[in-house]
N, C-alpha and C positions, 0 to 999 in steps of 0.2 A: 587252502590256496588252490587255486584253479590250475597253475603251472606246476603243480608238484604232483610226483607219482605216489601211487598208492602205498602205505606200509604193510607189507605182505610178510607174513611167517608160516611157511609151509602152504601157502595158498589162503591163509584165513587174513582177511583185511581188519585193520584196527584204525582206529580215528585217533587215538592218543599215541604220541611218541615218547610218553613217560612211564616208565615201569615202577613199581613201588615194592617196598618190603614189609615185613610185618615184626621185625626185631626191635628191642630196646625201647618200646614205648612205655611210658609211665603207668598206662592202663589199657585195658582192651577199649575202653569207650573213646579215649583220646585216638586210639589207633584207627577206630573206625570212622570217625569224623575226619581225621587227616587223609584216610583213604579217600573218601567221597571229595574232598576239598581238591586232591590232586587230579581229577578227571582222569586218572589213569584206568586202562580196562585190564592190565595183567598185573597181578600180585606174587610175589614170592614167598613161599612158606618153607622153611626147614623142616624136613620131615622127621630128624631125629629129635627135634624139640617139642613134637607134637605130642600131648597125652591123649590118645585116642580112645583111653578107657574112662575119660573125665565126664562127669554128667552133662547132658544136654544143656545147651546155653553157656558152657563155663570153657569153652575151648576157643582159641584163636579163630578156627573156622566159623564159629557161630557169629563173630562179628565183622565178617568180611562180607561187604554189599554183594548182592545177589547176581549183580550183572557182570562182577569182574571174573576173569578166567585165572585159575590157580595156576601157578608154577612151581610145583614142588621141588625143592633144591636137595642136593646131595652134600651140602654143608657138613663139615667135620669129616669127611671121608679123606684118607690119606693112601689109599691104594685102589687100583683097579676092581679088585674083588668087592670092597667095601662100598664103593661108588655104585657098582652094578646091583648090589644086594638094596641098598636104599633105594634105588630107583624101582626096583620090583617091589619093595614094600609099598612104595606110594601107589603102585599100579595095583596091588592088592587091595589098599585101603580106599581105593575109590579116588585119589588125588590124581593120577595120571590116567585119565579116562577119555573114552571118545569124546565126551563133552569139551575137553580142552587139548583135544588132537592128541593126547598122550604126550604133552608137553612134559619135559624135564630139565631143569637148569643144573647142569654138571659142574660140580666142583670137585677138583681132586688136590690136595693142599700138600706141597712139597716141603714147606718149612714152618714151623708153628709160631715163629716169631713175627716172621713178615706177613705170613699167609699167603706167600707166593704160590702160583700153581706147579704141579708137577706136570710139565707140559707132555711128556711122551706117555705118561700114564693117562694124562687127560685124552690125549688122541687114542689110544687103544680103548679107554673106557667108552668113548664116543662110537668107535666102531662096533664094539660090542653091543651098545643100546641101540644103535639104528638098526642093527641086524635083528633084534629083538621087537622093532616096531614102535621105537620111541622117537618123538620128535626132540633133538637134543639141541639145547641152548649152552654152549660150553663158556665158562669163565676161563680166561686166558690171559697171560702178559701183553704188553703191547709191541708184540713183535710180528712183523709182517710174514715171516716164515711159518710160525706156529700157525697163525690164522690159516694161512693156506692149507697146511696139513690137516687143520680140523675140518675145512671144507671138504677136502679130498675123501675126509672119513666118514662124510655124510651129515656134518652138522647144519642145523637149519638156520642157525645165526652163529656169528663169532660176536663175543663178549670180552673186548680187550679192557684191560684195567687202565684206568685215568692217573691212579697212585694208590698206594697201600689200602687194603679193605678197612673202611672206617677209621682212616686217618683224617679226613676233611682237607687234605693237601691240595686238591683240585687235580686239574691236568698237568702232569710235570713236562710231559712232551708232546705238545698237540701236533707237531710235524710228523710223529710217529704214528699217530691215530689216522692222520690225512693221508699217510702212505699206505696203511692198512685197507681205508677206504679204496685208494686207487688201486690196488692188487687185488682186493676181494669184491667182485662185482656181481657173483652168482647169488649171495644171500646177504640178509641185512647185517651190519655192523652195529652194535649196541653197547655204549660204553658202559662199564660197570665197575664200581669201586672207586672211592676216593674223593668223589664229589663232596663238595663241603658248602656250597653256595648257589644261588641260582646263576650267578655270573658264571661258574663252572659248566653248569649244566648248557648255558647259552654257548661258551666255547667249544665244549664237545660236539654240540650241533653245528658249530660253525666249520668243524674240520670236515664235514660231509657225513657225519655219522647218522644213522637212521633213526636212533633212540638212545636213550639212556636209562639207567636203572639206579634209583636212589633209596636208601633207606636210613643210614644213620644220621645224615644231615637234616632230614626232616624229623626224625623221633627225638632226637637230642637237642633240637633247638628249643629255645624259651617258649614258642608257641607253634608247635607242629602243625596244626591246622592252619595257621597263616602262611607258614613255611612250606607247605604243602601246594598250596595255590601260587605262591611265589615260584617254585620249582616249574609248575606247570606253564606259567609264563615265561619263564627262563627258557624252556625247552621251545616254545612257539617262537619265542623272538630270535634265538640262535637258528633255527630252522628256516625262517623267514630271511635273515641274514645270508645264510648260505646259498639260497634261491636268487637273493637278489645281485649277489657278488660283491665283496669288498672292494674298495679302492686299492690300486696297486701301491706298495710301499715305496717310498722314496728316502733317498740317503741325505736329501737336503730340503729346506723349506720351499713352499710353492705358494704363493699368494693366492688366497681363495678369490680375490677380486682381480681381474686381470687389468694390466696397466695400458695395454693397446688402446689407442682413442682417447685416452685420458687428456683434457685441455692442459696445456703447459702453462 
């Protein structure tokens, strides 16, 4: 779209505004085909779930298309120290390297049932990882204040949740996401968690988000490859709609065909 601004993370430009994950697929082959169908350029991988000792050709990494940028994540971390340790492990294993601008998706979970983030720990972990040279993309709640604190800590994006991780509930409060977009102007806003259908991805983009990250909704669909393609189209439609500008909402009906000038 010629009137759209580039999607940049830490100075690196991406064509696709859809990010995807690698968890919960029925097989590595299905995952590979879905990643291709998504058109995404960024794929997140849980460092703690990788078996780096497995034989060549048998790990998740072997099935990720070569053009994709790895976004290792600290999923499972519940403390600042644990998140920092996982990020360092990703760097040592070559997952957070110069090739991917040392990207790391930061997650510090505060509650095991809801998987809601521990915001204060996330901010502190972000500050420490930025100081160590990582490009930090932190998962957070849909709180504008938390988003601004993460930007102050050096985050390269903020990634507010649409709803609970893996719930498929969709975007529960689009107004909160729109407010985050209004307040956060220095870095991209990426809606992360809870998306269940392409319509949710489109709505996320209509709030002004720069991108969305989708995993479970693709992996647990009946046809992950088809759903990945649908998510790609949902993101594109939502972004186009945001740029076009939706009509104002009205409290009453308004005829689509004007009555002025109609013969009596």
